[in-house]
N, CA, C, O and CB atoms as a CASP TS submission, in Angstrom:
PFRMAT TS
TARGET T0000
AUTHOR 0000-0000-0000
METHOD Language model
MODEL 1
PARENT N/A
ATOM      1  N   UNK     1     -15.497  23.128  17.104  1.00  0.00           N
ATOM      2  CA  UNK     1     -14.558  23.633  16.115  1.00  0.00           C
ATOM      3  C   UNK     1     -13.156  23.182  16.511  1.00  0.00           C
ATOM      4  O   UNK     1     -12.759  23.359  17.662  1.00  0.00           O
ATOM      5  CB  UNK     1     -14.638  25.189  15.999  1.00  0.00           C
ATOM      6  N   UNK     2     -12.415  22.612  15.597  1.00  0.00           N
ATOM      7  CA  UNK     2     -11.083  22.087  15.910  1.00  0.00           C
ATOM      8  C   UNK     2      -9.994  23.147  15.858  1.00  0.00           C
ATOM      9  O   UNK     2      -8.889  22.923  16.352  1.00  0.00           O
ATOM     10  CB  UNK     2     -10.739  20.977  14.960  1.00  0.00           C
ATOM     11  N   UNK     3     -10.290  24.288  15.270  1.00  0.00           N
ATOM     12  CA  UNK     3      -9.351  25.415  15.254  1.00  0.00           C
ATOM     13  C   UNK     3     -10.136  26.663  15.621  1.00  0.00           C
ATOM     14  O   UNK     3     -11.135  27.002  14.986  1.00  0.00           O
ATOM     15  CB  UNK     3      -8.645  25.574  13.848  1.00  0.00           C
ATOM     16  N   UNK     4      -9.667  27.334  16.653  1.00  0.00           N
ATOM     17  CA  UNK     4     -10.307  28.569  17.092  1.00  0.00           C
ATOM     18  C   UNK     4      -9.373  29.738  16.809  1.00  0.00           C
ATOM     19  O   UNK     4      -8.163  29.642  17.014  1.00  0.00           O
ATOM     20  CB  UNK     4     -10.673  28.506  18.602  1.00  0.00           C
ATOM     21  N   UNK     5      -9.941  30.833  16.340  1.00  0.00           N
ATOM     22  CA  UNK     5      -9.161  32.025  16.033  1.00  0.00           C
ATOM     23  C   UNK     5      -9.730  33.176  16.844  1.00  0.00           C
ATOM     24  O   UNK     5     -10.930  33.448  16.819  1.00  0.00           O
ATOM     25  CB  UNK     5      -9.178  32.346  14.503  1.00  0.00           C
ATOM     26  N   UNK     6      -8.844  33.838  17.559  1.00  0.00           N
ATOM     27  CA  UNK     6      -9.244  34.971  18.389  1.00  0.00           C
ATOM     28  C   UNK     6      -8.348  36.153  18.062  1.00  0.00           C
ATOM     29  O   UNK     6      -7.134  36.004  17.927  1.00  0.00           O
ATOM     30  CB  UNK     6      -9.168  34.617  19.904  1.00  0.00           C
ATOM     31  N   UNK     7      -8.943  37.313  17.938  1.00  0.00           N
ATOM     32  CA  UNK     7      -8.192  38.535  17.675  1.00  0.00           C
ATOM     33  C   UNK     7      -8.143  39.345  18.959  1.00  0.00           C
ATOM     34  O   UNK     7      -9.184  39.675  19.526  1.00  0.00           O
ATOM     35  CB  UNK     7      -8.832  39.360  16.513  1.00  0.00           C
ATOM     36  N   UNK     8      -6.943  39.669  19.422  1.00  0.00           N
ATOM     37  CA  UNK     8      -6.753  40.533  20.596  1.00  0.00           C
ATOM     38  C   UNK     8      -5.877  41.700  20.158  1.00  0.00           C
ATOM     39  O   UNK     8      -4.653  41.596  20.082  1.00  0.00           O
ATOM     40  CB  UNK     8      -6.098  39.745  21.812  1.00  0.00           C
ATOM     41  N   UNK     9      -6.534  42.793  19.877  1.00  0.00           N
ATOM     42  CA  UNK     9      -5.787  43.934  19.357  1.00  0.00           C
ATOM     43  C   UNK     9      -5.159  43.550  18.024  1.00  0.00           C
ATOM     44  O   UNK     9      -5.861  43.126  17.106  1.00  0.00           O
ATOM     45  CB  UNK     9      -4.699  44.400  20.368  1.00  0.00           C
ATOM     46  N   UNK    10      -3.849  43.694  17.913  1.00  0.00           N
ATOM     47  CA  UNK    10      -3.144  43.391  16.665  1.00  0.00           C
ATOM     48  C   UNK    10      -2.546  41.982  16.675  1.00  0.00           C
ATOM     49  O   UNK    10      -1.726  41.636  15.825  1.00  0.00           O
ATOM     50  CB  UNK    10      -2.039  44.419  16.424  1.00  0.00           C
ATOM     51  N   UNK    11      -2.973  41.172  17.657  1.00  0.00           N
ATOM     52  CA  UNK    11      -2.486  39.803  17.800  1.00  0.00           C
ATOM     53  C   UNK    11      -3.588  38.811  17.467  1.00  0.00           C
ATOM     54  O   UNK    11      -4.713  38.934  17.952  1.00  0.00           O
ATOM     55  CB  UNK    11      -1.960  39.560  19.223  1.00  0.00           C
ATOM     56  N   UNK    12      -3.261  37.831  16.641  1.00  0.00           N
ATOM     57  CA  UNK    12      -4.177  36.751  16.297  1.00  0.00           C
ATOM     58  C   UNK    12      -3.729  35.503  17.040  1.00  0.00           C
ATOM     59  O   UNK    12      -2.566  35.109  16.954  1.00  0.00           O
ATOM     60  CB  UNK    12      -4.222  36.505  14.752  1.00  0.00           C
ATOM     61  N   UNK    13      -4.642  34.883  17.765  1.00  0.00           N
ATOM     62  CA  UNK    13      -4.331  33.659  18.504  1.00  0.00           C
ATOM     63  C   UNK    13      -5.076  32.511  17.836  1.00  0.00           C
ATOM     64  O   UNK    13      -6.304  32.513  17.760  1.00  0.00           O
ATOM     65  CB  UNK    13      -4.722  33.784  20.023  1.00  0.00           C
ATOM     66  N   UNK    14      -4.317  31.535  17.356  1.00  0.00           N
ATOM     67  CA  UNK    14      -4.874  30.360  16.687  1.00  0.00           C
ATOM     68  C   UNK    14      -4.683  29.178  17.631  1.00  0.00           C
ATOM     69  O   UNK    14      -3.556  28.847  18.000  1.00  0.00           O
ATOM     70  CB  UNK    14      -4.186  30.100  15.281  1.00  0.00           C
ATOM     71  N   UNK    15      -5.787  28.542  18.022  1.00  0.00           N
ATOM     72  CA  UNK    15      -5.727  27.451  18.990  1.00  0.00           C
ATOM     73  C   UNK    15      -6.223  26.161  18.359  1.00  0.00           C
ATOM     74  O   UNK    15      -7.336  26.101  17.836  1.00  0.00           O
ATOM     75  CB  UNK    15      -6.553  27.787  20.242  1.00  0.00           C
ATOM     76  N   UNK    16      -5.385  25.127  18.414  1.00  0.00           N
ATOM     77  CA  UNK    16      -5.817  23.786  18.007  1.00  0.00           C
ATOM     78  C   UNK    16      -6.649  23.242  19.162  1.00  0.00           C
ATOM     79  O   UNK    16      -6.180  23.201  20.299  1.00  0.00           O
ATOM     80  CB  UNK    16      -4.581  22.831  17.665  1.00  0.00           C
ATOM     81  N   UNK    17      -7.881  22.825  18.879  1.00  0.00           N
ATOM     82  CA  UNK    17      -8.786  22.390  19.938  1.00  0.00           C
ATOM     83  C   UNK    17      -9.273  20.964  19.683  1.00  0.00           C
ATOM     84  O   UNK    17     -10.430  20.739  19.328  1.00  0.00           O
ATOM     85  CB  UNK    17      -9.981  23.347  20.048  1.00  0.00           C
ATOM     86  N   UNK    18      -8.370  20.018  19.872  1.00  0.00           N
ATOM     87  CA  UNK    18      -8.700  18.591  19.778  1.00  0.00           C
ATOM     88  C   UNK    18      -8.081  17.877  20.984  1.00  0.00           C
ATOM     89  O   UNK    18      -7.265  16.970  20.819  1.00  0.00           O
ATOM     90  CB  UNK    18      -8.180  17.969  18.421  1.00  0.00           C
ATOM     91  N   UNK    19      -8.469  18.286  22.193  1.00  0.00           N
ATOM     92  CA  UNK    19      -7.807  17.755  23.390  1.00  0.00           C
ATOM     93  C   UNK    19      -7.958  16.243  23.564  1.00  0.00           C
ATOM     94  O   UNK    19      -7.135  15.615  24.231  1.00  0.00           O
ATOM     95  CB  UNK    19      -8.350  18.443  24.606  1.00  0.00           C
ATOM     96  N   UNK    20      -8.986  15.661  22.981  1.00  0.00           N
ATOM     97  CA  UNK    20      -9.192  14.213  23.119  1.00  0.00           C
ATOM     98  C   UNK    20      -8.092  13.408  22.437  1.00  0.00           C
ATOM     99  O   UNK    20      -7.913  12.229  22.741  1.00  0.00           O
ATOM    100  CB  UNK    20     -10.545  13.820  22.541  1.00  0.00           C
ATOM    101  N   UNK    21      -7.352  14.029  21.518  1.00  0.00           N
ATOM    102  CA  UNK    21      -6.217  13.382  20.848  1.00  0.00           C
ATOM    103  C   UNK    21      -4.947  14.224  21.010  1.00  0.00           C
ATOM    104  O   UNK    21      -4.073  14.239  20.142  1.00  0.00           O
ATOM    105  CB  UNK    21      -6.526  13.161  19.343  1.00  0.00           C
ATOM    106  N   UNK    22      -4.873  14.925  22.149  1.00  0.00           N
ATOM    107  CA  UNK    22      -3.713  15.769  22.477  1.00  0.00           C
ATOM    108  C   UNK    22      -3.398  16.763  21.360  1.00  0.00           C
ATOM    109  O   UNK    22      -2.239  17.056  21.067  1.00  0.00           O
ATOM    110  CB  UNK    22      -2.485  14.895  22.751  1.00  0.00           C
ATOM    111  N   UNK    23      -4.467  17.271  20.747  1.00  0.00           N
ATOM    112  CA  UNK    23      -4.384  18.283  19.688  1.00  0.00           C
ATOM    113  C   UNK    23      -3.609  17.810  18.459  1.00  0.00           C
ATOM    114  O   UNK    23      -3.000  18.610  17.750  1.00  0.00           O
ATOM    115  CB  UNK    23      -3.738  19.533  20.232  1.00  0.00           C
ATOM    116  N   UNK    24      -3.642  16.509  18.220  1.00  0.00           N
ATOM    117  CA  UNK    24      -3.043  15.967  16.999  1.00  0.00           C
ATOM    118  C   UNK    24      -3.817  16.504  15.794  1.00  0.00           C
ATOM    119  O   UNK    24      -5.022  16.743  15.872  1.00  0.00           O
ATOM    120  CB  UNK    24      -3.046  14.397  17.014  1.00  0.00           C
ATOM    121  N   UNK    25      -3.116  16.687  14.696  1.00  0.00           N
ATOM    122  CA  UNK    25      -3.703  17.329  13.515  1.00  0.00           C
ATOM    123  C   UNK    25      -4.104  16.282  12.484  1.00  0.00           C
ATOM    124  O   UNK    25      -3.277  15.494  12.026  1.00  0.00           O
ATOM    125  CB  UNK    25      -2.712  18.337  12.893  1.00  0.00           C
ATOM    126  N   UNK    26      -5.394  16.285  12.125  1.00  0.00           N
ATOM    127  CA  UNK    26      -5.893  15.447  11.034  1.00  0.00           C
ATOM    128  C   UNK    26      -6.077  16.338   9.802  1.00  0.00           C
ATOM    129  O   UNK    26      -5.784  17.533   9.849  1.00  0.00           O
ATOM    130  CB  UNK    26      -7.246  14.732  11.429  1.00  0.00           C
ATOM    131  N   UNK    27      -6.557  15.760   8.711  1.00  0.00           N
ATOM    132  CA  UNK    27      -6.719  16.512   7.467  1.00  0.00           C
ATOM    133  C   UNK    27      -7.576  17.756   7.594  1.00  0.00           C
ATOM    134  O   UNK    27      -7.137  18.842   7.214  1.00  0.00           O
ATOM    135  CB  UNK    27      -7.305  15.632   6.432  1.00  0.00           C
ATOM    136  N   UNK    28      -8.810  17.628   8.126  1.00  0.00           N
ATOM    137  CA  UNK    28      -9.657  18.820   8.248  1.00  0.00           C
ATOM    138  C   UNK    28      -9.052  19.902   9.154  1.00  0.00           C
ATOM    139  O   UNK    28      -9.201  21.094   8.888  1.00  0.00           O
ATOM    140  CB  UNK    28     -11.020  18.423   8.781  1.00  0.00           C
ATOM    141  N   UNK    29      -8.378  19.482  10.210  1.00  0.00           N
ATOM    142  CA  UNK    29      -7.741  20.455  11.100  1.00  0.00           C
ATOM    143  C   UNK    29      -6.599  21.159  10.379  1.00  0.00           C
ATOM    144  O   UNK    29      -6.430  22.369  10.534  1.00  0.00           O
ATOM    145  CB  UNK    29      -7.222  19.767  12.381  1.00  0.00           C
ATOM    146  N   UNK    30      -5.820  20.431   9.601  1.00  0.00           N
ATOM    147  CA  UNK    30      -4.734  21.029   8.823  1.00  0.00           C
ATOM    148  C   UNK    30      -5.288  22.074   7.854  1.00  0.00           C
ATOM    149  O   UNK    30      -4.703  23.145   7.690  1.00  0.00           O
ATOM    150  CB  UNK    30      -3.953  19.939   8.052  1.00  0.00           C
ATOM    151  N   UNK    31      -6.399  21.764   7.224  1.00  0.00           N
ATOM    152  CA  UNK    31      -7.011  22.725   6.298  1.00  0.00           C
ATOM    153  C   UNK    31      -7.466  23.973   7.038  1.00  0.00           C
ATOM    154  O   UNK    31      -7.294  25.086   6.542  1.00  0.00           O
ATOM    155  CB  UNK    31      -8.201  22.086   5.562  1.00  0.00           C
ATOM    156  N   UNK    32      -8.047  23.796   8.223  1.00  0.00           N
ATOM    157  CA  UNK    32      -8.495  24.951   9.008  1.00  0.00           C
ATOM    158  C   UNK    32      -7.308  25.790   9.478  1.00  0.00           C
ATOM    159  O   UNK    32      -7.377  27.020   9.485  1.00  0.00           O
ATOM    160  CB  UNK    32      -9.324  24.486  10.218  1.00  0.00           C
ATOM    161  N   UNK    33      -6.216  25.122   9.870  1.00  0.00           N
ATOM    162  CA  UNK    33      -5.015  25.865  10.263  1.00  0.00           C
ATOM    163  C   UNK    33      -4.465  26.665   9.091  1.00  0.00           C
ATOM    164  O   UNK    33      -4.116  27.835   9.244  1.00  0.00           O
ATOM    165  CB  UNK    33      -3.940  24.909  10.799  1.00  0.00           C
ATOM    166  N   UNK    34      -4.387  26.047   7.939  1.00  0.00           N
ATOM    167  CA  UNK    34      -3.892  26.747   6.747  1.00  0.00           C
ATOM    168  C   UNK    34      -4.749  27.968   6.454  1.00  0.00           C
ATOM    169  O   UNK    34      -4.223  29.038   6.149  1.00  0.00           O
ATOM    170  CB  UNK    34      -3.876  25.806   5.526  1.00  0.00           C
ATOM    171  N   UNK    35      -6.067  27.815   6.545  1.00  0.00           N
ATOM    172  CA  UNK    35      -6.963  28.941   6.283  1.00  0.00           C
ATOM    173  C   UNK    35      -6.789  30.037   7.322  1.00  0.00           C
ATOM    174  O   UNK    35      -6.807  31.221   6.984  1.00  0.00           O
ATOM    175  CB  UNK    35      -8.414  28.472   6.260  1.00  0.00           C
ATOM    176  N   UNK    36      -6.620  29.654   8.584  1.00  0.00           N
ATOM    177  CA  UNK    36      -6.437  30.646   9.651  1.00  0.00           C
ATOM    178  C   UNK    36      -5.196  31.496   9.389  1.00  0.00           C
ATOM    179  O   UNK    36      -5.218  32.709   9.594  1.00  0.00           O
ATOM    180  CB  UNK    36      -6.323  29.950  11.025  1.00  0.00           C
ATOM    181  N   UNK    37      -4.112  30.858   8.935  1.00  0.00           N
ATOM    182  CA  UNK    37      -2.889  31.621   8.685  1.00  0.00           C
ATOM    183  C   UNK    37      -2.945  32.398   7.379  1.00  0.00           C
ATOM    184  O   UNK    37      -2.290  33.433   7.261  1.00  0.00           O
ATOM    185  CB  UNK    37      -1.697  30.695   8.670  1.00  0.00           C
ATOM    186  N   UNK    38      -3.704  31.933   6.397  1.00  0.00           N
ATOM    187  CA  UNK    38      -3.934  32.733   5.189  1.00  0.00           C
ATOM    188  C   UNK    38      -4.722  33.979   5.545  1.00  0.00           C
ATOM    189  O   UNK    38      -4.419  35.075   5.073  1.00  0.00           O
ATOM    190  CB  UNK    38      -4.681  31.912   4.110  1.00  0.00           C
ATOM    191  N   UNK    39      -5.750  33.801   6.395  1.00  0.00           N
ATOM    192  CA  UNK    39      -6.547  34.942   6.830  1.00  0.00           C
ATOM    193  C   UNK    39      -5.681  35.939   7.605  1.00  0.00           C
ATOM    194  O   UNK    39      -5.806  37.150   7.418  1.00  0.00           O
ATOM    195  CB  UNK    39      -7.729  34.472   7.695  1.00  0.00           C
ATOM    196  N   UNK    40      -4.804  35.428   8.475  1.00  0.00           N
ATOM    197  CA  UNK    40      -3.887  36.299   9.218  1.00  0.00           C
ATOM    198  C   UNK    40      -2.997  37.082   8.255  1.00  0.00           C
ATOM    199  O   UNK    40      -2.825  38.293   8.399  1.00  0.00           O
ATOM    200  CB  UNK    40      -3.020  35.470  10.193  1.00  0.00           C
ATOM    201  N   UNK    41      -2.444  36.393   7.290  1.00  0.00           N
ATOM    202  CA  UNK    41      -1.542  37.032   6.328  1.00  0.00           C
ATOM    203  C   UNK    41      -2.236  38.164   5.576  1.00  0.00           C
ATOM    204  O   UNK    41      -1.609  39.170   5.242  1.00  0.00           O
ATOM    205  CB  UNK    41      -1.009  36.000   5.334  1.00  0.00           C
ATOM    206  N   UNK    42      -3.518  37.999   5.314  1.00  0.00           N
ATOM    207  CA  UNK    42      -4.273  39.000   4.563  1.00  0.00           C
ATOM    208  C   UNK    42      -4.916  40.063   5.449  1.00  0.00           C
ATOM    209  O   UNK    42      -5.604  40.951   4.945  1.00  0.00           O
ATOM    210  CB  UNK    42      -5.336  38.322   3.750  1.00  0.00           C
ATOM    211  N   UNK    43      -4.701  39.984   6.750  1.00  0.00           N
ATOM    212  CA  UNK    43      -5.304  40.923   7.690  1.00  0.00           C
ATOM    213  C   UNK    43      -4.289  42.018   8.030  1.00  0.00           C
ATOM    214  O   UNK    43      -3.369  41.794   8.817  1.00  0.00           O
ATOM    215  CB  UNK    43      -5.782  40.188   8.980  1.00  0.00           C
ATOM    216  N   UNK    44      -4.456  43.177   7.448  1.00  0.00           N
ATOM    217  CA  UNK    44      -3.500  44.268   7.656  1.00  0.00           C
ATOM    218  C   UNK    44      -3.565  44.842   9.072  1.00  0.00           C
ATOM    219  O   UNK    44      -2.681  45.601   9.469  1.00  0.00           O
ATOM    220  CB  UNK    44      -3.752  45.376   6.648  1.00  0.00           C
ATOM    221  N   UNK    45      -4.589  44.493   9.830  1.00  0.00           N
ATOM    222  CA  UNK    45      -4.690  45.003  11.196  1.00  0.00           C
ATOM    223  C   UNK    45      -4.095  44.028  12.213  1.00  0.00           C
ATOM    224  O   UNK    45      -4.219  44.250  13.418  1.00  0.00           O
ATOM    225  CB  UNK    45      -6.148  45.287  11.542  1.00  0.00           C
ATOM    226  N   UNK    46      -3.451  42.954  11.751  1.00  0.00           N
ATOM    227  CA  UNK    46      -2.813  41.991  12.650  1.00  0.00           C
ATOM    228  C   UNK    46      -1.313  41.937  12.361  1.00  0.00           C
ATOM    229  O   UNK    46      -0.892  41.829  11.209  1.00  0.00           O
ATOM    230  CB  UNK    46      -3.453  40.581  12.495  1.00  0.00           C
ATOM    231  N   UNK    47      -0.516  42.016  13.430  1.00  0.00           N
ATOM    232  CA  UNK    47       0.938  42.002  13.285  1.00  0.00           C
ATOM    233  C   UNK    47       1.571  40.680  13.716  1.00  0.00           C
ATOM    234  O   UNK    47       2.614  40.291  13.190  1.00  0.00           O
ATOM    235  CB  UNK    47       1.537  43.129  14.085  1.00  0.00           C
ATOM    236  N   UNK    48       0.955  39.996  14.657  1.00  0.00           N
ATOM    237  CA  UNK    48       1.544  38.813  15.271  1.00  0.00           C
ATOM    238  C   UNK    48       0.505  37.704  15.315  1.00  0.00           C
ATOM    239  O   UNK    48      -0.665  37.949  15.608  1.00  0.00           O
ATOM    240  CB  UNK    48       2.074  39.128  16.692  1.00  0.00           C
ATOM    241  N   UNK    49       0.943  36.472  15.020  1.00  0.00           N
ATOM    242  CA  UNK    49       0.079  35.301  15.179  1.00  0.00           C
ATOM    243  C   UNK    49       0.745  34.357  16.173  1.00  0.00           C
ATOM    244  O   UNK    49       1.955  34.137  16.125  1.00  0.00           O
ATOM    245  CB  UNK    49      -0.180  34.583  13.803  1.00  0.00           C
ATOM    246  N   UNK    50      -0.052  33.809  17.064  1.00  0.00           N
ATOM    247  CA  UNK    50       0.410  32.843  18.053  1.00  0.00           C
ATOM    248  C   UNK    50      -0.347  31.549  17.814  1.00  0.00           C
ATOM    249  O   UNK    50      -1.576  31.547  17.747  1.00  0.00           O
ATOM    250  CB  UNK    50       0.203  33.365  19.518  1.00  0.00           C
ATOM    251  N   UNK    51       0.386  30.445  17.686  1.00  0.00           N
ATOM    252  CA  UNK    51      -0.220  29.123  17.548  1.00  0.00           C
ATOM    253  C   UNK    51      -0.088  28.415  18.875  1.00  0.00           C
ATOM    254  O   UNK    51       1.008  28.309  19.426  1.00  0.00           O
ATOM    255  CB  UNK    51       0.443  28.297  16.400  1.00  0.00           C
ATOM    256  N   UNK    52      -1.213  27.924  19.395  1.00  0.00           N
ATOM    257  CA  UNK    52      -1.221  27.254  20.688  1.00  0.00           C
ATOM    258  C   UNK    52      -2.184  26.068  20.633  1.00  0.00           C
ATOM    259  O   UNK    52      -2.883  25.864  19.640  1.00  0.00           O
ATOM    260  CB  UNK    52      -1.620  28.241  21.822  1.00  0.00           C
ATOM    261  N   UNK    53      -2.207  25.296  21.710  1.00  0.00           N
ATOM    262  CA  UNK    53      -3.102  24.150  21.809  1.00  0.00           C
ATOM    263  C   UNK    53      -3.969  24.256  23.043  1.00  0.00           C
ATOM    264  O   UNK    53      -3.564  24.836  24.050  1.00  0.00           O
ATOM    265  CB  UNK    53      -2.312  22.848  21.833  1.00  0.00           C
ATOM    266  N   UNK    54      -5.155  23.698  22.965  1.00  0.00           N
ATOM    267  CA  UNK    54      -6.095  23.725  24.081  1.00  0.00           C
ATOM    268  C   UNK    54      -5.666  22.759  25.183  1.00  0.00           C
ATOM    269  O   UNK    54      -4.942  21.795  24.934  1.00  0.00           O
ATOM    270  CB  UNK    54      -7.506  23.381  23.597  1.00  0.00           C
ATOM    271  N   UNK    55      -6.120  23.031  26.389  1.00  0.00           N
ATOM    272  CA  UNK    55      -5.950  22.150  27.550  1.00  0.00           C
ATOM    273  C   UNK    55      -4.497  21.840  27.867  1.00  0.00           C
ATOM    274  O   UNK    55      -4.158  20.695  28.166  1.00  0.00           O
ATOM    275  CB  UNK    55      -6.686  20.866  27.324  1.00  0.00           C
ATOM    276  N   UNK    56      -3.642  22.841  27.804  1.00  0.00           N
ATOM    277  CA  UNK    56      -2.248  22.749  28.213  1.00  0.00           C
ATOM    278  C   UNK    56      -1.416  21.742  27.411  1.00  0.00           C
ATOM    279  O   UNK    56      -0.373  21.287  27.881  1.00  0.00           O
ATOM    280  CB  UNK    56      -2.188  22.392  29.652  1.00  0.00           C
ATOM    281  N   UNK    57      -1.869  21.399  26.219  1.00  0.00           N
ATOM    282  CA  UNK    57      -1.098  20.545  25.325  1.00  0.00           C
ATOM    283  C   UNK    57      -0.946  21.287  24.011  1.00  0.00           C
ATOM    284  O   UNK    57      -1.935  21.728  23.425  1.00  0.00           O
ATOM    285  CB  UNK    57      -1.782  19.148  25.119  1.00  0.00           C
ATOM    286  N   UNK    58       0.298  21.427  23.541  1.00  0.00           N
ATOM    287  CA  UNK    58       0.482  22.143  22.279  1.00  0.00           C
ATOM    288  C   UNK    58      -0.038  21.306  21.122  1.00  0.00           C
ATOM    289  O   UNK    58      -1.088  21.622  20.564  1.00  0.00           O
ATOM    290  CB  UNK    58       1.967  22.496  22.060  1.00  0.00           C
ATOM    291  N   UNK    59       0.667  20.248  20.750  1.00  0.00           N
ATOM    292  CA  UNK    59       0.259  19.431  19.613  1.00  0.00           C
ATOM    293  C   UNK    59       1.063  18.143  19.617  1.00  0.00           C
ATOM    294  O   UNK    59       2.290  18.172  19.712  1.00  0.00           O
ATOM    295  CB  UNK    59       0.447  20.196  18.276  1.00  0.00           C
ATOM    296  N   UNK    60       0.387  17.032  19.517  1.00  0.00           N
ATOM    297  CA  UNK    60       1.058  15.728  19.486  1.00  0.00           C
ATOM    298  C   UNK    60       1.590  15.388  18.094  1.00  0.00           C
ATOM    299  O   UNK    60       2.186  14.327  17.908  1.00  0.00           O
ATOM    300  CB  UNK    60       0.100  14.635  19.949  1.00  0.00           C
ATOM    301  N   UNK    61       1.387  16.261  17.123  1.00  0.00           N
ATOM    302  CA  UNK    61       1.830  15.995  15.753  1.00  0.00           C
ATOM    303  C   UNK    61       0.666  15.558  14.883  1.00  0.00           C
ATOM    304  O   UNK    61      -0.472  15.978  15.092  1.00  0.00           O
ATOM    305  CB  UNK    61       2.924  14.926  15.739  1.00  0.00           C
ATOM    306  N   UNK    62       0.960  14.713  13.908  1.00  0.00           N
ATOM    307  CA  UNK    62      -0.090  14.216  13.010  1.00  0.00           C
ATOM    308  C   UNK    62      -0.950  13.197  13.752  1.00  0.00           C
ATOM    309  O   UNK    62      -0.451  12.418  14.564  1.00  0.00           O
ATOM    310  CB  UNK    62       0.526  13.580  11.724  1.00  0.00           C
ATOM    311  N   UNK    63      -2.235  13.214  13.463  1.00  0.00           N
ATOM    312  CA  UNK    63      -3.156  12.226  14.026  1.00  0.00           C
ATOM    313  C   UNK    63      -2.991  10.930  13.216  1.00  0.00           C
ATOM    314  O   UNK    63      -3.595  10.770  12.155  1.00  0.00           O
ATOM    315  CB  UNK    63      -4.661  12.745  13.992  1.00  0.00           C
ATOM    316  N   UNK    64      -2.176  10.022  13.724  1.00  0.00           N
ATOM    317  CA  UNK    64      -1.815   8.814  12.989  1.00  0.00           C
ATOM    318  C   UNK    64      -3.014   7.904  12.743  1.00  0.00           C
ATOM    319  O   UNK    64      -3.057   7.203  11.732  1.00  0.00           O
ATOM    320  CB  UNK    64      -0.745   8.056  13.740  1.00  0.00           C
ATOM    321  N   UNK    65      -3.983   7.906  13.651  1.00  0.00           N
ATOM    322  CA  UNK    65      -5.195   7.101  13.426  1.00  0.00           C
ATOM    323  C   UNK    65      -5.973   7.641  12.228  1.00  0.00           C
ATOM    324  O   UNK    65      -6.484   6.871  11.415  1.00  0.00           O
ATOM    325  CB  UNK    65      -6.096   7.097  14.692  1.00  0.00           C
ATOM    326  N   UNK    66      -6.058   8.951  12.125  1.00  0.00           N
ATOM    327  CA  UNK    66      -6.764   9.549  11.002  1.00  0.00           C
ATOM    328  C   UNK    66      -6.011   9.332   9.696  1.00  0.00           C
ATOM    329  O   UNK    66      -6.622   9.101   8.653  1.00  0.00           O
ATOM    330  CB  UNK    66      -6.976  11.038  11.243  1.00  0.00           C
ATOM    331  N   UNK    67      -4.684   9.406   9.753  1.00  0.00           N
ATOM    332  CA  UNK    67      -3.872   9.206   8.545  1.00  0.00           C
ATOM    333  C   UNK    67      -3.999   7.792   8.024  1.00  0.00           C
ATOM    334  O   UNK    67      -3.965   7.578   6.812  1.00  0.00           O
ATOM    335  CB  UNK    67      -2.408   9.523   8.823  1.00  0.00           C
ATOM    336  N   UNK    68      -4.145   6.816   8.916  1.00  0.00           N
ATOM    337  CA  UNK    68      -4.179   5.424   8.509  1.00  0.00           C
ATOM    338  C   UNK    68      -5.502   4.995   7.881  1.00  0.00           C
ATOM    339  O   UNK    68      -5.584   3.919   7.288  1.00  0.00           O
ATOM    340  CB  UNK    68      -3.889   4.564   9.681  1.00  0.00           C
ATOM    341  N   UNK    69      -6.544   5.829   8.008  1.00  0.00           N
ATOM    342  CA  UNK    69      -7.852   5.453   7.434  1.00  0.00           C
ATOM    343  C   UNK    69      -8.045   6.052   6.063  1.00  0.00           C
ATOM    344  O   UNK    69      -9.084   5.840   5.437  1.00  0.00           O
ATOM    345  CB  UNK    69      -8.992   5.895   8.348  1.00  0.00           C
TER
END
């Protein structure tokens, strides 16, 4: 899964998990991120969302190889 969502109490942790490309975001990952934050917005039991990246890398930005295809 390229986006993992974990609930810890009233905190939602959204993790980009594409370490092989330094967590760069391609189309499907962008869609999953959008859905994760829509779900957070609609979750009345969550107050805070944290966006992070797997393997000590936040996000390299857009996955340019994926964009070019």
